[in-house]
PLY file of the C-alpha trace (Angstrom):
ply
format ascii 1.0
element vertex 488
property float x
property float y
property float z
element edge 487
property int vertex1
property int vertex2
end_header
-53.04 26.21 -8.28
-52.52 27.84 -11.45
-55.85 26.81 -12.45
-55.91 29.36 -15.73
-52.79 27.54 -16.94
-54.55 23.98 -16.27
-57.54 24.91 -18.27
-55.71 26.63 -21.18
-52.83 23.68 -21.34
-56.40 21.34 -21.16
-57.89 23.63 -24.28
-54.51 23.08 -26.48
-55.15 19.62 -25.81
-58.95 19.34 -27.25
-57.17 21.44 -30.62
-54.81 18.47 -30.50
-57.37 15.66 -30.17
-59.40 17.46 -33.20
-56.60 17.39 -35.66
-55.69 13.70 -34.78
-59.44 12.76 -35.45
-58.56 13.60 -39.16
-56.63 10.51 -39.80
-59.72 8.20 -38.65
-61.73 10.68 -41.16
-59.39 10.25 -44.11
-59.48 6.27 -43.98
-63.63 6.84 -43.54
-63.29 8.68 -46.68
-60.84 6.24 -48.47
-63.22 3.12 -47.91
-66.80 5.45 -48.77
-68.30 5.52 -44.89
-70.27 8.86 -44.93
-71.87 8.28 -41.34
-68.47 7.89 -40.02
-67.09 10.84 -41.57
-69.47 12.91 -40.50
-69.03 11.54 -36.80
-65.45 12.73 -36.58
-66.09 15.82 -38.94
-68.53 16.67 -35.92
-66.26 15.65 -33.00
-63.43 17.35 -34.48
-66.10 20.53 -33.97
-67.52 19.82 -30.74
-63.26 19.28 -29.54
-61.83 22.25 -31.44
-64.79 25.02 -30.71
-64.40 24.74 -27.18
-60.41 23.91 -27.32
-59.51 27.32 -29.34
-61.54 29.63 -26.68
-59.96 28.13 -23.65
-56.72 28.48 -25.48
-57.23 31.94 -26.41
-59.38 33.39 -23.76
-57.24 31.87 -20.66
-53.54 32.84 -21.89
-51.88 32.15 -18.28
-49.21 34.87 -17.27
-47.03 32.23 -15.90
-46.48 28.65 -18.25
-44.36 26.88 -15.12
-45.66 23.67 -13.77
-45.16 22.71 -10.44
-46.84 18.94 -8.94
-50.05 20.16 -8.58
-50.78 21.70 -11.47
-49.17 18.39 -13.00
-51.61 16.36 -11.32
-54.67 18.18 -11.78
-53.54 18.83 -15.72
-52.99 14.68 -16.40
-56.23 13.65 -14.85
-58.34 16.56 -16.66
-56.86 15.46 -19.85
-57.33 11.96 -19.89
-60.84 12.10 -18.67
-61.66 14.87 -21.46
-60.02 13.39 -24.05
-62.46 9.78 -23.36
-65.23 11.94 -22.96
-64.68 13.44 -26.64
-62.94 10.28 -27.97
-66.23 8.80 -27.03
-68.31 10.49 -29.51
-67.69 9.31 -33.17
-68.79 5.63 -31.87
-72.35 7.26 -30.68
-72.79 9.49 -33.38
-72.02 7.33 -36.12
-74.76 4.96 -34.49
-72.20 1.57 -34.23
-72.39 1.45 -30.57
-75.83 2.97 -29.02
-74.99 3.74 -25.39
-72.42 6.41 -24.62
-71.52 4.53 -21.31
-70.17 1.53 -23.45
-68.47 3.51 -26.17
-66.81 5.71 -22.97
-65.65 2.13 -21.70
-64.45 1.40 -25.14
-62.52 4.41 -25.45
-60.67 4.71 -22.33
-59.63 0.79 -23.03
-58.08 2.00 -26.28
-56.48 5.08 -24.73
-55.47 3.30 -21.40
-53.87 0.56 -23.56
-56.27 -1.96 -21.68
-57.88 -3.36 -24.96
-60.65 -5.12 -23.22
-64.23 -4.28 -25.37
-67.84 -4.55 -24.85
-68.08 -5.16 -28.63
-69.53 -8.49 -29.61
-68.80 -8.47 -33.50
-65.69 -6.65 -33.93
-65.68 -7.29 -37.75
-68.93 -5.86 -39.17
-67.47 -2.14 -37.41
-66.31 0.44 -40.20
-62.86 0.56 -40.99
-62.91 3.89 -39.60
-63.78 3.53 -36.29
-61.81 0.16 -36.40
-58.81 2.20 -36.92
-59.92 5.12 -34.06
-59.70 2.33 -31.49
-56.55 1.34 -32.58
-55.12 4.94 -32.99
-56.09 5.75 -29.23
-53.83 2.61 -28.35
-50.98 4.24 -30.16
-52.16 7.69 -28.33
-52.24 6.75 -25.29
-49.56 4.14 -24.84
-46.77 6.97 -23.89
-48.95 9.33 -23.01
-51.74 12.35 -24.49
-49.92 14.74 -22.94
-46.23 13.85 -23.47
-47.33 13.94 -27.20
-48.41 16.99 -26.79
-45.27 18.26 -25.23
-43.41 16.84 -27.92
-45.41 18.49 -31.03
-46.91 21.57 -29.67
-44.48 24.82 -28.99
-44.20 26.43 -25.64
-44.73 23.56 -23.70
-42.09 24.05 -21.23
-41.22 24.93 -17.57
-40.42 22.24 -15.70
-42.80 19.43 -17.54
-40.98 16.88 -15.52
-43.87 16.62 -13.37
-46.51 16.03 -16.15
-43.79 12.85 -17.21
-44.01 11.68 -13.86
-47.90 12.28 -13.51
-48.51 10.53 -16.53
-45.88 8.03 -17.57
-45.31 4.88 -15.95
-42.58 3.37 -13.39
-41.48 4.52 -9.91
-39.22 6.53 -11.04
-39.21 8.87 -13.93
-36.48 10.78 -15.44
-35.13 13.14 -18.06
-32.57 11.37 -20.90
-31.46 14.75 -22.27
-31.66 18.19 -20.24
-34.39 19.72 -21.83
-37.62 17.65 -20.91
-39.37 19.10 -24.48
-36.07 17.21 -26.22
-36.71 13.78 -24.25
-40.14 13.52 -25.40
-39.37 14.26 -28.91
-36.88 11.66 -28.70
-39.25 9.16 -27.02
-41.50 9.84 -30.19
-39.29 9.11 -32.39
-38.27 6.42 -30.97
-41.45 4.98 -30.72
-42.59 5.82 -34.35
-39.41 4.01 -35.72
-40.57 0.89 -33.85
-44.18 1.20 -34.81
-43.20 1.85 -38.47
-41.05 -1.08 -38.79
-43.33 -3.23 -37.34
-45.87 -2.56 -39.93
-42.88 -3.01 -42.89
-42.41 -6.35 -41.46
-46.11 -7.35 -41.32
-46.54 -6.32 -44.63
-43.52 -8.47 -45.60
-45.19 -11.32 -44.51
-48.30 -10.85 -46.44
-50.42 -8.84 -43.89
-52.69 -6.27 -45.81
-52.07 -3.04 -45.26
-55.05 -2.22 -43.14
-54.39 -4.82 -40.59
-50.63 -4.44 -40.35
-51.20 -0.54 -39.62
-54.32 -1.29 -37.08
-52.42 -4.04 -35.20
-48.87 -2.77 -35.22
-50.74 0.37 -33.50
-52.02 -1.52 -31.07
-48.88 -3.42 -30.57
-46.96 -0.36 -30.07
-49.82 0.52 -27.08
-49.41 -2.52 -25.97
-53.35 -2.24 -26.44
-54.59 -5.22 -28.01
-57.61 -4.04 -30.29
-57.96 -6.03 -33.38
-60.31 -6.14 -36.39
-61.13 -9.82 -36.06
-63.14 -12.07 -33.58
-60.06 -14.42 -33.30
-57.54 -11.36 -32.38
-54.29 -13.13 -34.00
-55.02 -16.55 -34.42
-55.79 -16.68 -37.88
-52.82 -14.72 -39.27
-49.83 -17.22 -40.37
-46.96 -18.08 -37.88
-44.68 -15.78 -39.09
-47.14 -12.82 -38.42
-47.73 -14.20 -34.80
-43.96 -14.22 -34.20
-43.03 -10.74 -35.61
-46.13 -9.22 -32.95
-44.36 -11.42 -30.11
-41.17 -9.98 -30.76
-42.47 -6.47 -31.01
-44.97 -6.83 -27.76
-41.63 -7.52 -26.27
-39.85 -4.81 -27.38
-42.15 -2.00 -26.27
-42.23 -3.63 -22.61
-38.39 -2.48 -22.68
-37.47 1.00 -21.25
-37.34 3.33 -24.24
-34.41 5.11 -22.25
-32.73 2.19 -22.86
-32.98 2.55 -26.88
-31.84 5.93 -26.57
-28.45 3.97 -24.99
-28.15 2.02 -27.89
-28.60 5.01 -30.32
-25.83 6.85 -28.01
-23.29 2.86 -28.21
-23.70 2.86 -24.74
-23.80 -1.15 -25.23
-22.30 -1.96 -21.77
-24.69 0.33 -19.78
-28.10 -1.21 -22.10
-26.67 -5.19 -21.66
-26.01 -4.72 -17.98
-29.65 -3.29 -17.35
-31.09 -5.02 -14.30
-35.15 -4.59 -15.15
-34.12 -5.88 -19.05
-32.62 -8.99 -17.19
-35.03 -9.55 -14.69
-38.23 -9.20 -17.26
-36.47 -11.10 -20.00
-35.92 -14.01 -17.20
-39.48 -14.00 -16.07
-40.66 -14.47 -19.69
-38.36 -17.26 -20.96
-39.16 -19.12 -17.91
-42.96 -18.43 -18.06
-43.30 -19.36 -21.63
-41.24 -22.95 -21.18
-43.66 -23.64 -18.39
-46.63 -22.43 -20.47
-45.06 -24.50 -23.02
-44.20 -27.91 -21.91
-48.28 -28.04 -19.68
-49.84 -27.20 -23.17
-47.80 -29.44 -25.60
-50.39 -32.64 -25.20
-52.88 -30.01 -26.40
-50.64 -29.20 -29.85
-48.62 -32.32 -30.28
-45.89 -30.06 -31.85
-42.87 -28.18 -29.96
-43.10 -25.59 -32.86
-46.74 -24.80 -31.93
-46.45 -25.42 -28.58
-43.60 -22.47 -28.52
-45.10 -20.29 -30.50
-48.71 -19.98 -28.81
-47.06 -19.94 -25.14
-44.35 -17.16 -26.13
-47.05 -15.34 -27.61
-49.50 -15.50 -24.75
-46.67 -14.52 -22.16
-45.40 -12.07 -24.35
-49.14 -10.98 -24.72
-49.55 -10.52 -21.06
-46.73 -9.47 -19.80
-46.69 -6.53 -22.09
-50.18 -6.10 -20.83
-51.18 -6.06 -24.73
-54.24 -8.48 -24.94
-53.95 -9.79 -28.32
-54.31 -14.29 -28.20
-53.41 -17.13 -30.85
-55.72 -19.72 -28.92
-58.49 -19.45 -26.09
-55.91 -19.36 -22.89
-58.92 -20.14 -20.72
-59.02 -23.71 -22.20
-55.40 -24.45 -21.36
-54.33 -26.14 -18.11
-54.33 -24.86 -14.57
-50.72 -24.20 -14.32
-50.61 -22.58 -17.52
-53.61 -20.27 -16.38
-52.04 -19.60 -13.15
-48.77 -18.01 -14.74
-50.75 -16.03 -16.94
-52.80 -14.87 -13.85
-49.59 -13.51 -11.96
-47.91 -12.52 -15.32
-51.42 -9.90 -15.01
-49.43 -8.21 -11.81
-46.19 -7.58 -13.26
-46.46 -5.48 -16.47
-43.56 -4.56 -18.50
-40.81 -1.99 -17.82
-40.70 1.20 -16.44
-40.53 4.05 -19.20
-42.51 1.75 -21.53
-46.36 1.19 -23.08
-46.83 -1.83 -20.49
-49.45 -1.35 -17.80
-49.13 -3.59 -14.70
-46.88 -3.14 -11.65
-43.94 -2.67 -13.68
-41.08 -4.95 -13.24
-38.61 -2.41 -11.44
-41.08 -1.76 -8.97
-41.76 -5.31 -8.54
-37.86 -5.70 -8.12
-38.24 -2.83 -5.27
-40.59 -4.63 -3.67
-38.77 -7.51 -3.32
-35.52 -5.84 -2.41
-37.45 -4.31 0.27
-38.53 -7.49 1.90
-34.89 -9.00 1.57
-33.80 -5.65 3.68
-36.82 -6.22 6.46
-35.54 -9.35 7.09
-31.89 -9.08 7.05
-32.88 -6.30 10.04
-34.96 -8.70 11.58
-31.63 -11.12 12.36
-29.64 -8.36 12.64
-31.17 -5.21 13.58
-28.12 -3.34 14.06
-26.84 -3.74 10.35
-27.16 -0.78 7.53
-28.75 -2.37 4.32
-28.84 -0.12 1.69
-31.40 -0.89 -1.36
-29.83 -0.70 -5.18
-31.59 -0.63 -8.49
-29.28 -0.42 -11.45
-26.30 0.13 -8.85
-27.72 3.18 -7.40
-29.29 3.63 -4.17
-32.74 4.19 -3.79
-33.30 6.78 -1.08
-36.34 5.37 1.43
-38.54 8.17 -0.15
-38.81 6.18 -2.85
-39.15 3.01 -0.96
-41.88 4.51 1.04
-43.64 5.37 -2.24
-43.24 2.12 -3.54
-44.56 0.59 -0.38
-47.71 2.50 -0.43
-48.31 2.58 -4.16
-48.47 -1.15 -3.53
-51.18 -1.05 -0.65
-53.19 1.71 -2.69
-52.85 -0.86 -5.88
-54.02 -3.91 -3.37
-57.31 -1.92 -2.39
-57.99 -0.82 -5.70
-58.24 -4.08 -7.12
-59.93 -5.27 -4.16
-62.97 -2.46 -4.16
-62.93 -3.16 -7.88
-63.78 -6.53 -7.63
-66.40 -6.32 -4.73
-68.88 -3.81 -6.21
-68.36 -5.61 -9.86
-69.81 -8.73 -7.72
-73.36 -7.49 -7.70
-74.12 -8.49 -11.32
-73.56 -12.08 -10.46
-70.74 -13.37 -12.67
-68.82 -16.16 -10.94
-65.40 -15.38 -8.99
-62.79 -16.19 -11.32
-64.54 -13.80 -14.09
-65.16 -10.96 -11.33
-61.22 -11.25 -9.80
-60.08 -11.29 -13.41
-61.73 -8.07 -14.73
-60.90 -6.53 -11.84
-57.04 -7.26 -11.93
-57.22 -7.20 -16.00
-59.02 -3.59 -16.07
-56.68 -1.96 -13.20
-53.20 -3.73 -14.54
-54.26 -2.63 -18.54
-54.20 -5.89 -19.81
-57.92 -6.55 -21.33
-58.73 -10.35 -21.27
-59.35 -12.25 -18.15
-60.68 -15.51 -17.16
-64.31 -16.58 -17.48
-66.87 -14.75 -19.04
-64.06 -11.82 -20.02
-61.88 -14.57 -21.41
-60.00 -14.10 -24.73
-63.21 -15.44 -26.57
-65.68 -13.07 -24.84
-65.54 -9.65 -23.88
-67.50 -7.01 -21.12
-70.77 -6.22 -22.52
-72.82 -8.44 -20.14
-71.93 -6.12 -17.14
-74.37 -3.75 -16.39
-74.05 -0.39 -16.82
-72.69 0.61 -12.58
-69.83 -2.37 -13.44
-68.96 -0.95 -16.71
-68.35 2.90 -14.90
-66.62 1.14 -12.01
-64.18 -0.44 -14.66
-63.95 2.32 -17.04
-62.62 4.23 -13.66
-60.33 1.42 -12.90
-58.16 1.34 -16.13
-58.11 4.86 -15.51
-56.82 4.66 -12.38
-54.49 1.85 -13.31
-52.55 4.07 -16.43
-52.01 7.01 -14.13
-50.98 5.12 -11.42
-53.60 5.80 -9.14
-51.76 8.91 -7.56
-52.84 11.78 -10.03
-56.78 11.07 -10.15
-56.88 10.84 -6.71
-55.30 13.79 -6.30
-57.35 15.72 -8.94
-60.61 14.55 -6.59
-59.25 16.61 -3.58
-60.79 20.09 -4.12
-57.91 21.45 -2.11
-55.64 21.01 -5.02
-57.71 23.31 -7.06
-57.19 26.48 -4.57
-55.23 29.40 -4.98
-53.09 28.56 -1.84
-49.46 28.45 -1.74
-47.44 26.36 -4.24
-44.50 25.53 -1.81
-45.42 22.30 -1.15
-45.43 21.75 -4.32
-41.85 22.73 -5.35
-39.49 20.29 -6.22
0 1
1 2
2 3
3 4
4 5
5 6
6 7
7 8
8 9
9 10
10 11
11 12
12 13
13 14
14 15
15 16
16 17
17 18
18 19
19 20
20 21
21 22
22 23
23 24
24 25
25 26
26 27
27 28
28 29
29 30
30 31
31 32
32 33
33 34
34 35
35 36
36 37
37 38
38 39
39 40
40 41
41 42
42 43
43 44
44 45
45 46
46 47
47 48
48 49
49 50
50 51
51 52
52 53
53 54
54 55
55 56
56 57
57 58
58 59
59 60
60 61
61 62
62 63
63 64
64 65
65 66
66 67
67 68
68 69
69 70
70 71
71 72
72 73
73 74
74 75
75 76
76 77
77 78
78 79
79 80
80 81
81 82
82 83
83 84
84 85
85 86
86 87
87 88
88 89
89 90
90 91
91 92
92 93
93 94
94 95
95 96
96 97
97 98
98 99
99 100
100 101
101 102
102 103
103 104
104 105
105 106
106 107
107 108
108 109
109 110
110 111
111 112
112 113
113 114
114 115
115 116
116 117
117 118
118 119
119 120
120 121
121 122
122 123
123 124
124 125
125 126
126 127
127 128
128 129
129 130
130 131
131 132
132 133
133 134
134 135
135 136
136 137
137 138
138 139
139 140
140 141
141 142
142 143
143 144
144 145
145 146
146 147
147 148
148 149
149 150
150 151
151 152
152 153
153 154
154 155
155 156
156 157
157 158
158 159
159 160
160 161
161 162
162 163
163 164
164 165
165 166
166 167
167 168
168 169
169 170
170 171
171 172
172 173
173 174
174 175
175 176
176 177
177 178
178 179
179 180
180 181
181 182
182 183
183 184
184 185
185 186
186 187
187 188
188 189
189 190
190 191
191 192
192 193
193 194
194 195
195 196
196 197
197 198
198 199
199 200
200 201
201 202
202 203
203 204
204 205
205 206
206 207
207 208
208 209
209 210
210 211
211 212
212 213
213 214
214 215
215 216
216 217
217 218
218 219
219 220
220 221
221 222
222 223
223 224
224 225
225 226
226 227
227 228
228 229
229 230
230 231
231 232
232 233
233 234
234 235
235 236
236 237
237 238
238 239
239 240
240 241
241 242
242 243
243 244
244 245
245 246
246 247
247 248
248 249
249 250
250 251
251 252
252 253
253 254
254 255
255 256
256 257
257 258
258 259
259 260
260 261
261 262
262 263
263 264
264 265
265 266
266 267
267 268
268 269
269 270
270 271
271 272
272 273
273 274
274 275
275 276
276 277
277 278
278 279
279 280
280 281
281 282
282 283
283 284
284 285
285 286
286 287
287 288
288 289
289 290
290 291
291 292
292 293
293 294
294 295
295 296
296 297
297 298
298 299
299 300
300 301
301 302
302 303
303 304
304 305
305 306
306 307
307 308
308 309
309 310
310 311
311 312
312 313
313 314
314 315
315 316
316 317
317 318
318 319
319 320
320 321
321 322
322 323
323 324
324 325
325 326
326 327
327 328
328 329
329 330
330 331
331 332
332 333
333 334
334 335
335 336
336 337
337 338
338 339
339 340
340 341
341 342
342 343
343 344
344 345
345 346
346 347
347 348
348 349
349 350
350 351
351 352
352 353
353 354
354 355
355 356
356 357
357 358
358 359
359 360
360 361
361 362
362 363
363 364
364 365
365 366
366 367
367 368
368 369
369 370
370 371
371 372
372 373
373 374
374 375
375 376
376 377
377 378
378 379
379 380
380 381
381 382
382 383
383 384
384 385
385 386
386 387
387 388
388 389
389 390
390 391
391 392
392 393
393 394
394 395
395 396
396 397
397 398
398 399
399 400
400 401
401 402
402 403
403 404
404 405
405 406
406 407
407 408
408 409
409 410
410 411
411 412
412 413
413 414
414 415
415 416
416 417
417 418
418 419
419 420
420 421
421 422
422 423
423 424
424 425
425 426
426 427
427 428
428 429
429 430
430 431
431 432
432 433
433 434
434 435
435 436
436 437
437 438
438 439
439 440
440 441
441 442
442 443
443 444
444 445
445 446
446 447
447 448
448 449
449 450
450 451
451 452
452 453
453 454
454 455
455 456
456 457
457 458
458 459
459 460
460 461
461 462
462 463
463 464
464 465
465 466
466 467
467 468
468 469
469 470
470 471
471 472
472 473
473 474
474 475
475 476
476 477
477 478
478 479
479 480
480 481
481 482
482 483
483 484
484 485
485 486
486 487
C-alpha cells in the first residue's frame, strides 16, 4: 500500500472541497446571510489548511494506483468529504447536532435525499444550495470530479472509477481515463444546464431551478419546499420527470449519441429493460390511483413522476404515495431495489446487475435440466466471464445482509415494521423516502443518534457499493506489503 500517495490525494481532495464551498458562500453573500458566509469561510479554512499540508508534505515518488490504493482512497475521500461538509450546518447553528448534520451531508453526497430537517423552508438559501450541490458533487463521484479537473491525476485511475462508480462492469469510453472523466462531466454539466433552462422557461424562479436541477442531476432529491415538487406546475413536474429518467441512463450511451453511433444506443439491452420497467410500473400505478384523482392526465403525471423518482433513486414527490393503494406501494417498494442503469448517477442494485442475476438463474435452471449443456451468459451481446458472474452473486448476498443488519439495528427505536424496513432499504439503495414514519411527508428526525449513525453508514456503503468501505476497514490493506495481488 502506497499510503503516502493515498494521503496526498486525500489532501488534494480537501483543497478541492474548500474550493467547492466558494459557490454556496457566494449564494449566502447574494442573500445577505452573513452567519452562513462565516460558516462557509471557516469550513474552507478547516478543509484547506490540512489539505495543503498533506499535498505539499506528502508528495509521493510514484503516483500509480493499484486496487488497494483505489479502495483506500475512495473510502477515505468520502469520509473526509462528509466530515468536513457537515461543518457549515453546525457552525451556522441551523443544525445543532453534528450527528444530524453528518447524516444530512452523507445523504447529500450519496444522493440519498433522506433528511432530518423538519422545517426545510426556514433554512438559509446558502445552506439549501449546499445541500443540493452535494448531490451534484456526489452524483458522478467526488474522486471522478477530482480526476477530471486536477492536473496530474492519472496512473491507472480505472481502479478509482471501479471503486467509486456504480455497476458490475466499469470501463473507459476513450483510452485515457482522465479524458473519460472529462467527457462524462461535460455531458453531466450540459444536461444539468439544459434542465435549468427548461425549468426557467416554465416560470420557475432562478434559485429553485438551479437547486432542483442539481438535485435531479445527482438523482438526490433534496428540495427547498416541504411538499417537494407538489406545489409546482404540471409542466415543471414533467420536465423533472424526464430528467430524472435521463440521469438514470448510462452516460456512456450519451457519448455514443455524440459519436452518432445510434444503432448501438437504440439496441442497448439495459436501456430497453429500464424503459420497460418504467412503463409497466407507471401503467400499474396509474390505473390503481385513477380513482383518487378522477383524471387520466393527473393519474399519469403522478404515476410517471413517482416511478421516475423511485427508479432513479431521486426521491422527489408530487404526492404522498404512502396514502396510495397497496398495489401502487408494492410496485414502488420493488423499484427501490432495482435503481437505474450502471454508469448513471442513480442508486440501487442497477438494472444490468439485476439482468445478470436473472440470467444466472436461467443458466442454473437449464443446467439442472441438461447437466451436460454449456450455457453462456451474455450482456449487450458479449459473453460475461464467470468471475464477473460470481462477483454479482456475492455482491447481492452481501447487499441483502447489509439491509438485514441495518433493519435489525434500527428496530431498537421502536418504530413499526414498515417504517424500519423501508428506512433500511431506502438508505442502502440511496432512495430517500420510504413508508410510514419515513414517508414523503415526514423524515428521519425521530431516529435516535445510534440509528442515525447506522443509517449514515448504510448510505455510504450503498453509494460505494459496499466493498471499498469494508476493505478499507481491514488493517491489512494499509500495510506496506507486496502489491502483486492488487495488480490488474
